C-alpha positions as CSV (number, residue, x, y, z in Angstrom):
1,G,-19.9,20.3,-63.0
2,M,-19.0,17.7,-60.4
3,E,-15.2,18.4,-61.0
4,D,-15.6,22.0,-60.6
5,Q,-17.6,21.7,-57.4
6,E,-14.4,19.7,-56.2
7,K,-11.9,22.1,-57.2
8,R,-13.7,24.8,-55.4
9,T,-14.3,22.6,-52.0
10,G,-10.4,22.2,-52.2
11,L,-9.6,25.9,-52.6
12,L,-12.1,26.7,-49.9
13,L,-9.9,24.4,-47.7
14,S,-6.5,25.3,-47.3
15,P,-3.9,23.3,-46.1
16,L,-4.1,25.0,-42.6
17,Q,-7.5,24.4,-42.5
18,R,-7.1,20.7,-43.5
19,K,-4.8,20.4,-40.1
20,L,-6.8,22.2,-38.1
21,I,-9.8,19.9,-38.7
22,T,-7.6,16.9,-38.7
23,T,-6.3,18.2,-35.4
24,A,-10.0,18.9,-34.5
25,L,-11.3,15.5,-34.7
26,A,-7.8,14.3,-33.6
27,G,-8.7,16.4,-30.0
28,L,-12.4,15.3,-30.1
29,S,-11.7,11.8,-30.1
30,I,-8.7,11.6,-27.4
31,F,-11.4,13.4,-25.1
32,V,-14.3,11.0,-26.0
33,I,-11.7,8.1,-25.3
34,G,-10.7,10.1,-22.2
35,A,-14.5,10.0,-20.8
36,L,-14.9,6.6,-22.1
37,V,-12.0,5.4,-19.7
38,F,-13.0,8.1,-17.0
39,E,-16.7,6.2,-17.2
40,V,-15.0,2.6,-17.0
41,Y,-13.0,3.9,-14.0
42,L,-16.0,5.0,-12.4
43,L,-18.2,2.1,-12.3
44,L,-15.4,-0.3,-11.4
45,K,-14.9,1.8,-8.2
46,S,-19.2,1.6,-7.6
47,F,-18.5,-2.1,-8.2
48,V,-15.4,-2.5,-6.0
49,N,-17.6,-0.4,-3.3
50,T,-20.1,-2.8,-3.9
51,F,-18.7,-5.7,-3.5
52,S,-15.6,-5.0,-1.2
53,S,-16.5,-7.5,1.2
54,V,-16.4,-10.1,-1.5
55,L,-13.6,-9.3,-3.5
56,W,-11.2,-7.9,-0.9
57,P,-10.3,-11.6,0.7
58,L,-10.1,-12.5,-3.0
59,A,-7.4,-10.7,-3.7
60,A,-5.5,-11.0,-0.1
61,A,-5.6,-14.7,-1.2
62,A,-4.1,-14.4,-4.3
63,I,-1.3,-12.5,-2.8
64,V,-0.7,-15.1,-0.2
65,A,-1.1,-17.9,-2.3
66,M,1.4,-16.2,-4.9
67,L,4.0,-15.9,-1.9
68,L,3.7,-19.5,-1.0
69,Q,3.7,-20.8,-4.4
70,P,7.5,-21.3,-4.5
71,L,7.3,-23.0,-0.8
72,V,4.5,-25.7,-1.8
73,G,7.1,-26.1,-4.9
74,F,9.7,-26.7,-2.9
75,F,8.3,-29.3,-0.7
76,E,6.7,-31.1,-3.3
77,R,10.6,-31.3,-5.1
78,K,12.3,-32.2,-1.5
79,T,9.8,-34.6,-0.1
80,A,8.2,-37.6,-1.8
81,L,5.0,-35.1,-1.2
82,N,2.7,-34.6,-4.0
83,R,1.3,-31.2,-4.5
84,L,-2.0,-31.4,-2.0
85,G,0.1,-33.0,0.8
86,G,3.1,-30.1,0.4
87,I,0.0,-27.6,1.0
88,I,-1.3,-29.6,3.6
89,L,2.4,-29.6,5.5
90,L,2.8,-25.5,4.8
91,Y,-0.6,-25.3,6.3
92,V,0.6,-27.4,9.6
93,L,3.6,-25.4,9.7
94,V,1.8,-22.0,9.5
95,V,-0.5,-23.1,12.5
96,L,2.5,-24.4,14.1
97,A,4.5,-20.9,13.5
98,T,1.1,-19.1,14.6
99,G,0.7,-20.9,17.6
100,A,4.5,-20.3,18.5
101,V,4.4,-16.5,17.6
102,M,0.9,-16.1,20.0
103,A,2.9,-17.8,23.0
104,F,6.0,-15.8,23.0
105,V,5.0,-12.6,21.5
106,V,1.2,-11.6,22.2
107,P,2.0,-11.6,26.1
108,V,5.0,-9.0,25.3
109,L,3.0,-7.2,23.0
110,I,0.4,-6.9,25.9
111,E,2.6,-6.2,28.3
112,Q,4.1,-3.3,26.5
113,T,0.7,-2.0,25.2
114,V,-0.6,-1.4,29.1
115,A,2.6,0.1,30.3
116,F,2.3,2.5,27.4
117,V,-1.3,3.3,28.1
118,S,-0.5,3.8,31.6
119,A,2.9,6.0,30.7
120,L,0.4,8.3,28.4
121,P,-0.3,10.8,31.6
122,S,3.2,11.3,32.7
123,I,4.1,11.6,29.0
124,T,1.6,14.5,28.1
125,D,3.1,16.0,31.3
126,R,6.4,15.5,30.3
127,L,5.6,17.1,26.9
128,Q,4.1,20.4,28.7
129,D,7.3,20.8,31.1
130,A,9.4,20.4,27.9
131,F,7.2,23.1,26.3
132,N,7.1,25.7,29.3
133,D,11.2,25.2,29.7
134,R,11.7,25.8,26.1
135,F,9.1,28.2,24.9
136,P,8.6,30.1,28.4
137,Q,7.9,33.4,26.2
138,V,5.3,31.7,24.2
139,M,3.4,30.6,27.8
140,D,3.8,34.1,29.0
141,Y,2.3,35.3,26.1
142,L,-0.5,32.9,26.3
143,N,-0.9,33.9,30.0
144,S,-0.9,38.0,29.2
145,T,-3.3,37.4,26.4
146,I,-5.5,34.8,27.5
147,G,-5.5,35.1,31.2
148,E,-3.8,32.8,33.8
149,A,-6.8,31.5,34.9
150,K,-8.3,30.3,31.7
151,M,-5.0,29.1,30.9
152,E,-5.8,27.1,34.1
153,E,-8.8,26.0,33.1
154,I,-7.5,25.1,29.3
155,N,-4.9,22.5,30.9
156,G,-7.2,21.2,33.5
157,K,-9.9,20.6,30.0
158,I,-6.5,18.8,28.6
159,Q,-5.8,16.8,31.3
160,E,-9.3,16.0,32.0
161,L,-9.9,14.7,28.0
162,I,-6.3,12.2,28.6
163,S,-7.8,11.1,32.0
164,G,-11.2,10.4,30.2
165,I,-10.0,8.2,27.6
166,P,-10.4,4.8,29.1
167,D,-14.4,6.0,30.2
168,K,-14.7,7.2,26.1
169,I,-14.0,3.4,25.3
170,V,-16.7,2.2,27.7
171,P,-19.6,4.0,25.9
172,M,-18.2,2.9,22.6
173,A,-19.1,-0.9,23.9
174,S,-22.7,0.5,24.0
175,R,-22.5,0.7,20.1
176,A,-21.2,-2.6,19.9
177,G,-23.8,-3.7,17.9
178,S,-22.7,-2.4,14.6
179,Y,-19.3,-2.6,15.2
180,L,-19.7,-6.4,16.3
181,T,-21.5,-7.0,12.1
182,T,-18.3,-5.2,11.0
183,F,-16.2,-7.0,13.1
184,F,-18.1,-10.7,11.8
185,S,-18.1,-9.7,8.3
186,L,-14.2,-9.2,8.6
187,V,-13.6,-12.2,10.2
188,A,-15.6,-13.9,7.9
189,G,-13.5,-12.7,5.3
190,L,-10.0,-13.6,7.1
191,A,-11.8,-17.0,7.6
192,I,-12.5,-17.5,3.7
193,I,-8.8,-16.2,3.0
194,P,-7.4,-20.1,3.7
195,V,-9.9,-21.6,1.9
196,Y,-9.1,-19.2,-1.0
197,V,-5.4,-19.9,-0.9
198,F,-6.2,-23.7,-0.9
199,F,-7.8,-23.3,-4.0
200,F,-5.3,-21.0,-6.0
201,L,-2.1,-23.2,-4.8
202,N,-4.0,-26.4,-6.0
203,A,-4.5,-24.9,-9.5
204,R,-1.6,-25.2,-11.7
205,G,-0.4,-25.3,-14.6
206,D,0.3,-22.5,-17.4
207,K,-3.0,-20.3,-17.6
208,T,-2.0,-18.4,-20.8
209,S,-3.3,-21.1,-23.4
210,D,-6.3,-21.3,-21.2
211,I,-6.4,-17.5,-21.8
212,E,-5.6,-17.9,-25.5
213,T,-8.6,-20.5,-25.9
214,Q,-10.9,-18.1,-24.4
215,L,-9.8,-15.0,-26.5
216,S,-9.8,-16.8,-29.7
217,W,-12.5,-14.3,-31.3
218,V,-10.0,-11.3,-30.6
219,K,-7.9,-10.4,-33.6
220,K,-4.5,-12.5,-33.4
221,D,-2.1,-9.0,-33.1
222,I,-4.5,-7.7,-30.2
223,R,-4.9,-11.1,-28.3
224,E,-1.2,-11.5,-28.0
225,D,-1.1,-8.2,-26.5
226,L,-3.3,-9.1,-24.3
227,I,-1.9,-12.0,-23.5
228,F,1.7,-10.4,-23.1
229,L,0.2,-7.6,-20.6
230,G,-1.5,-9.8,-18.6
231,T,1.0,-12.2,-17.9
232,H,3.3,-9.0,-17.5
233,F,0.8,-7.7,-14.7
234,A,0.8,-11.1,-12.9
235,H,4.5,-11.7,-13.2
236,S,5.1,-7.7,-11.7
237,M,2.5,-8.4,-9.1
238,E,4.1,-11.3,-7.9
239,A,7.6,-10.1,-8.3
240,F,6.4,-6.8,-6.4
241,F,4.7,-8.3,-3.6
242,R,7.5,-11.3,-2.6
243,G,10.0,-8.7,-2.9
244,Q,8.2,-6.1,-1.0
245,I,7.2,-8.5,1.9
246,L,10.6,-9.7,2.2
247,I,12.3,-6.5,2.7
248,G,9.5,-5.0,5.1
249,L,10.4,-8.4,7.3
250,I,14.0,-7.9,6.9
251,M,13.6,-3.9,7.8
252,G,11.0,-4.8,10.5
253,V,13.5,-7.0,12.4
254,L,16.4,-4.7,11.8
255,L,14.5,-1.8,13.0
256,G,12.8,-3.7,16.1
257,I,16.8,-5.2,16.9
258,G,17.7,-1.7,16.9
259,F,14.9,0.0,18.7
260,S,15.2,-2.5,21.5
261,I,18.9,-2.4,22.1
262,A,18.8,1.9,21.8
263,G,16.3,1.1,24.6
264,I,13.3,2.9,23.1
265,N,9.8,1.8,24.5
266,F,7.9,-0.9,22.6
267,G,10.9,-0.9,20.5
268,F,10.3,-4.6,19.0
269,P,6.9,-5.1,18.1
270,L,6.8,-1.0,16.4
271,G,10.0,-1.9,14.7
272,L,8.2,-5.0,13.5
273,L,5.1,-3.2,12.5
274,I,6.7,-0.3,10.9
275,G,8.9,-2.7,8.3
276,L,5.7,-4.1,7.4
277,L,3.9,-1.1,6.4
278,N,6.8,-0.7,4.5
279,I,5.0,-3.0,2.3
280,I,4.1,0.1,0.9
281,P,7.4,1.9,0.0
282,Y,8.0,4.8,2.3
283,F,4.3,4.6,4.2
284,G,6.0,2.6,7.2
285,T,9.0,5.0,7.8
286,M,6.6,8.3,7.8
287,I,4.0,6.7,10.4
288,G,7.6,5.2,11.7
289,L,9.2,8.7,12.3
290,A,5.9,10.2,13.7
291,T,5.6,7.1,16.6
292,V,8.5,6.4,17.7
293,L,10.7,9.3,17.6
294,P,8.2,11.2,19.9
295,I,8.1,8.1,22.2
296,A,11.7,8.0,22.4
297,W,11.8,11.2,23.3
298,L,9.2,11.4,26.1
299,Q,9.5,8.4,27.8
300,P,10.8,8.7,31.3
301,E,14.4,7.9,30.6
302,G,14.4,9.3,27.2
303,G,15.3,12.6,25.8
304,P,16.5,14.4,22.3
305,T,19.6,12.4,22.6
306,L,17.4,8.9,22.7
307,A,14.8,10.7,19.6
308,G,18.5,11.1,17.8
309,I,19.7,7.5,17.7
310,G,16.1,6.3,16.6
311,L,16.2,8.8,14.4
312,A,19.7,7.2,12.9
313,I,18.5,4.1,12.8
314,F,15.6,4.8,11.0
315,I,18.3,6.3,8.6
316,G,20.2,3.8,8.7
317,V,18.3,1.0,7.8
318,Q,16.1,3.4,5.3
319,M,19.8,3.5,3.4
320,L,20.5,-0.2,3.5
321,E,16.8,-0.7,1.8
322,G,17.6,1.8,-0.9
323,Y,21.5,0.7,-1.7
324,F,21.4,-3.0,-0.8
325,L,18.3,-4.7,-0.2
326,T,15.7,-3.5,-3.0
327,P,18.2,-3.6,-5.6
328,R,19.6,-7.3,-4.4
329,I,15.7,-8.2,-4.3
330,M,13.8,-6.4,-6.5
331,G,16.9,-5.9,-9.3
332,G,14.7,-2.7,-10.7
333,K,11.6,-4.8,-11.1
334,T,9.2,-1.9,-10.9
335,G,12.4,0.7,-12.6
336,L,10.1,3.6,-11.2
337,H,11.4,7.0,-9.8
338,P,10.9,7.1,-6.0
339,L,9.2,10.4,-6.6
340,T,7.0,8.4,-9.2
341,I,6.4,5.5,-6.4
342,I,5.1,8.6,-3.7
343,I,3.0,10.2,-6.1
344,A,1.3,6.4,-7.4
345,I,0.8,5.6,-3.6
346,F,-1.5,8.6,-3.0
347,F,-3.3,8.7,-6.4
348,W,-4.2,5.0,-6.1
349,G,-4.7,5.2,-2.2
350,T,-7.2,7.9,-3.3
351,A,-8.9,6.4,-6.7
352,L,-9.3,2.8,-5.5
353,G,-10.5,4.4,-1.9
354,G,-7.8,3.5,1.5
355,V,-5.7,0.8,2.1
356,L,-5.8,-1.6,-0.6
357,G,-5.1,1.2,-3.4
358,M,-2.0,2.1,-1.5
359,I,-0.9,-1.3,-1.4
360,L,-1.7,-2.2,-5.2
361,A,-0.5,1.1,-6.5
362,I,3.3,0.3,-7.5
363,P,2.1,-2.5,-9.8
364,L,-0.5,-0.9,-11.5
365,T,1.9,2.1,-12.0
366,A,4.5,-0.6,-12.9
367,F,1.6,-2.2,-15.1
368,F,0.5,1.3,-17.2
369,V,4.0,2.1,-17.8
370,V,4.5,-1.2,-19.8
371,A,1.0,-1.2,-21.5
372,W,1.7,2.8,-22.4
373,R,5.0,1.4,-24.1
374,L,3.5,-1.0,-25.9
375,F,0.7,1.3,-26.9
376,R,3.1,3.8,-28.5
377,E,5.8,1.7,-29.9
378,K,2.9,-0.8,-31.6
379,Y,0.3,1.6,-32.3
380,L,0.8,5.0,-31.6
381,D,3.9,5.6,-33.8
382,R,2.2,3.5,-36.7
383,W,-0.9,6.0,-36.9
384,L,0.8,9.1,-36.6
385,G,3.5,7.6,-39.1
386,S,0.2,6.8,-41.3
387,E,-1.2,10.1,-40.8
388,A,2.1,11.5,-41.7
389,S,2.3,9.8,-44.9
């Protein structure tokens, strides 16, 4: 009868086979979950690409508002102003500061940029001479294999290309129509940011109670986890950007002062820019090494010594950042290994396409680490435990 049937089936499936089937089902479910996650990612990516012109000003405004929130609070506490008054005072100060920067920094930047463009041909000449002096055997080899006349021709072509750069810019102007539309959408995006920032700063109060009401249909346990993850993500974003921008500014000023004292051309603006690019950890330093060292080496009064001094300044500021600034300001808030950070930057840069992904790489990675820990401790261990028992 029925019991015999069950016995026979039980005998057919040995413990090993049962284990294999369970493992296969677990593997299949993991694969299905993975496929679903990937599908969600693809949907998100196409969504972000489609609506990027709407999303990036919002993202930028959210980050700016996050950074300025403490300042508005400070104005509220220290003056008799209310929230709105504090925001208006902040806007007035920002406009004044921008005006001052425009008045003092822009003329210097323009002057140094013009000097740099006019110095380009002499820099390439110096590069060529340095190469000829340093590696004559390479030049001899090239001359013997390609022929001197051909080498002259190649040299002429290179010179022509460099001297033709200004003329190349003129035809670009004829395609100005397409550039202008892109430019205007960019300007429109930038123009709306202060408006968004204003509303973000003016919206106060604890958002978690509001989220709790909205998620009332979700099971209490899961709801608490979602709120925990959401608030954790918001805090890690806030801490990361506040800390990283402050670190970037300090690094920029130090690099700028260092390069200026060393006598590297365009030292201050370059230093400042490299520091600010370090909002994406290590990114500024990589770009900086590739730009500052060649300039120091090839500028008229430069050379290997000046390039060495430039490198020493980089190392000094980077060590100060690693051993002093980051531990003090960030206080291990991300708790990620430097190698993890570099891999995360390239991963998110590719995943989300471009600079926005690179900027969000660290907070996103930190968030996923926390989410994984919570999932593992709370759910995975429980499931595996129940299966084992």
